[in-house]
C-alpha positions as CSV (number, residue, x, y, z in Angstrom):
1,X,-4.1,-46.8,144.5
2,X,-2.5,-44.5,142.0
3,X,1.1,-45.3,141.1
4,X,3.6,-42.5,141.4
5,X,4.7,-41.1,138.0
6,X,8.4,-41.5,137.1
7,X,10.5,-38.4,137.1
8,X,11.9,-37.3,133.8
9,X,15.5,-36.6,134.7
10,X,16.3,-35.0,131.3
11,X,13.5,-32.5,131.7
12,X,14.5,-31.8,135.3
13,X,18.1,-31.1,134.1
14,X,16.9,-28.8,131.4
15,X,14.8,-26.8,134.0
16,X,17.7,-26.7,136.3
17,X,20.1,-25.5,133.6
18,X,17.6,-22.8,132.5
19,X,17.2,-21.6,136.1
20,X,21.0,-21.4,136.6
21,X,21.7,-19.8,133.2
22,X,22.2,-16.0,133.4
23,X,19.6,-13.9,131.7
24,X,21.0,-11.7,128.9
25,X,19.7,-8.2,129.1
26,X,17.4,-7.1,126.3
27,X,19.3,-4.2,124.8
28,X,18.1,-2.8,121.5
29,X,19.8,-0.6,118.9
30,X,18.3,2.6,120.2
31,X,19.5,2.0,123.8
32,X,23.0,1.2,122.4
33,X,23.0,4.4,120.3
34,X,22.0,6.6,123.2
35,X,24.4,4.9,125.6
36,X,27.4,5.3,123.3
37,X,26.4,8.8,122.4
38,X,26.3,9.7,126.1
39,X,29.7,8.3,126.8
40,X,31.2,9.8,123.7
41,X,29.9,13.3,124.6
42,X,31.0,12.9,128.2
43,X,34.5,11.6,127.3
44,X,36.6,14.7,127.7
45,X,40.1,13.5,127.9
46,X,39.4,10.1,126.5
47,X,36.4,7.8,126.2
48,X,37.7,4.7,127.8
49,X,37.2,5.8,131.5
50,X,33.7,6.9,130.6
51,X,33.0,3.6,128.8
52,X,33.9,1.7,131.9
53,X,31.8,3.9,134.1
54,X,28.8,3.7,131.7
55,X,28.9,0.0,130.6
56,X,30.1,-1.6,133.9
57,X,29.3,0.7,136.8
58,X,26.1,2.5,135.8
59,X,24.2,0.2,133.3
60,X,25.7,-3.1,134.3
61,X,25.7,-4.4,130.8
62,X,29.2,-5.9,131.2
63,X,31.1,-7.3,134.1
64,X,34.6,-6.2,135.0
65,X,36.0,-9.3,133.4
66,X,34.0,-8.9,130.2
67,X,35.0,-5.3,129.9
68,X,38.7,-6.2,130.3
69,X,38.4,-9.0,127.8
70,X,36.6,-6.9,125.2
71,X,39.2,-4.1,125.7
72,X,42.1,-6.5,125.2
73,X,40.6,-7.8,122.0
74,X,39.9,-4.3,120.8
75,X,43.5,-3.3,121.5
76,X,44.8,-6.2,119.4
77,X,42.6,-5.4,116.4
78,X,43.4,-2.6,113.9
79,X,41.7,0.7,114.5
80,X,40.8,2.6,117.7
81,X,40.1,0.3,120.6
82,X,36.9,2.1,121.7
83,X,35.5,1.9,118.2
84,X,36.3,-1.9,118.1
85,X,34.6,-2.3,121.5
86,X,31.5,-0.4,120.3
87,X,31.1,-2.7,117.4
88,X,31.7,-5.9,119.4
89,X,29.4,-4.8,122.2
90,X,26.7,-3.7,119.8
91,X,26.8,-6.9,117.9
92,X,26.7,-9.0,121.1
93,X,23.4,-7.4,122.2
94,X,21.6,-6.5,118.9
95,X,23.5,-8.1,116.0
96,X,24.6,-6.1,113.0
97,X,22.0,-3.3,113.7
98,X,23.3,-3.0,117.2
99,X,26.9,-2.8,116.0
100,X,26.0,0.0,113.6
101,X,24.0,1.9,116.2
102,X,26.7,1.7,118.8
103,X,29.4,2.9,116.4
104,X,27.2,5.7,115.1
105,X,26.5,6.9,118.6
106,X,30.1,6.8,119.4
107,X,31.3,8.9,116.4
108,X,28.3,11.0,115.5
109,X,28.3,13.6,118.2
110,X,32.1,14.0,118.5
111,X,32.4,14.4,114.7
112,X,30.2,17.5,114.8
113,X,31.8,18.8,117.9
114,X,35.3,18.4,116.5
115,X,34.4,20.4,113.4
116,X,33.2,23.2,115.6
117,X,36.3,22.9,117.9
118,X,38.6,22.9,115.0
119,X,37.2,26.1,113.7
120,X,37.5,27.7,117.2
121,X,41.0,26.5,117.7
122,X,42.1,27.9,114.3
123,X,40.9,31.3,115.4
124,X,41.7,31.3,119.2
125,X,44.2,28.5,119.7
126,X,47.2,30.8,120.1
127,X,45.8,32.6,123.0
128,X,47.6,31.9,126.3
129,X,44.4,31.2,128.1
130,X,43.5,28.5,125.6
131,X,47.0,26.9,125.9
132,X,46.7,26.8,129.7
133,X,43.2,25.2,129.5
134,X,44.5,22.5,127.1
135,X,47.4,21.8,129.5
136,X,45.0,21.3,132.4
137,X,42.8,19.0,130.4
138,X,45.8,16.9,129.5
139,X,46.5,16.3,133.1
140,X,42.9,15.4,133.8
141,X,42.9,13.0,130.9
142,X,46.0,11.2,132.1
143,X,44.5,10.9,135.6
144,X,41.3,9.4,134.2
145,X,43.1,6.8,132.1
146,X,45.3,5.9,135.1
147,X,42.3,5.5,137.4
148,X,40.5,3.2,134.9
149,X,43.6,1.1,134.5
150,X,43.8,0.7,138.3
151,X,40.2,-0.4,138.5
152,X,40.7,-3.0,135.7
153,X,43.6,-4.6,137.6
154,X,41.1,-5.9,140.1
155,X,40.1,-8.5,137.6
156,X,43.7,-9.8,137.2
157,X,44.6,-13.1,138.9
158,X,46.6,-12.8,142.1
159,X,49.7,-14.1,140.4
160,X,53.0,-12.7,139.3
161,X,52.6,-13.3,135.6
162,X,50.0,-10.5,134.7
163,X,52.0,-8.0,136.7
164,X,55.2,-9.0,135.0
165,X,53.7,-8.2,131.6
166,X,52.3,-5.0,132.9
167,X,55.7,-3.9,134.0
168,X,57.3,-5.0,130.7
169,X,54.7,-3.0,128.7
170,X,55.2,0.1,130.8
171,X,58.9,-0.2,130.4
172,X,58.8,-0.7,126.7
173,X,56.3,2.1,125.9
174,X,56.7,4.5,128.7
175,X,60.5,4.3,129.5
176,X,62.1,3.1,126.3
177,X,59.7,4.8,124.0
178,X,59.3,1.8,121.8
179,X,56.4,1.7,119.3
180,X,53.2,0.4,120.9
181,X,52.6,-2.1,118.0
182,X,56.1,-3.6,118.5
183,X,55.6,-3.9,122.3
184,X,52.1,-5.5,121.9
185,X,53.3,-7.8,119.1
186,X,56.3,-8.9,121.0
187,X,54.7,-9.5,124.4
188,X,51.3,-10.8,123.4
189,X,52.4,-14.3,122.3
190,X,54.4,-14.8,125.6
191,X,51.4,-13.5,127.6
192,X,49.0,-15.9,125.9
193,X,51.4,-18.8,126.4
194,X,51.9,-17.9,130.1
195,X,48.1,-17.8,130.7
196,X,47.4,-20.9,128.6
197,X,45.9,-23.7,130.7
198,X,45.8,-21.7,134.0
199,X,42.7,-21.9,136.1
200,X,40.2,-18.9,136.3
């Protein structure tokens, strides 16, 4: 009678871990370049709302929490936050080539469009119709940024601490007109200390 073979627990654990581990999407430099080109050319009034729509809602490359974390890090680093995010996201999926492709897609199209827009504004910017159009676009841009901010608050913990720092940031930048760098530099250490050691 054949004896039953012993079960290799270490192999079984590895198989289980592999089955449970999330599969990272296979995203190449070309896909990154096209995606960031699309969101850059769609981002009238600011790229951030369109980045959230493209990367989280449409393509599903990032979760809500990953988007918020990447944005927070991009805000703290020097340079434009969306540019920092493009480099970080591109590097995450395709290394240095992906980082370069994402950043090139983000700035390439708008660079050419802004040269053309600058030439047109120099010639026609003083017209009343153009001034009214720019005022309307400013209102739309503010609404898009506000809507994106409200969506991202869904990832915050149901606790008073995040909302306290949101209120302090709004008061410092919006009401008191303090410099953004001073507000972020002053509140960031306290926000990190308040979140340190809390459960997810």
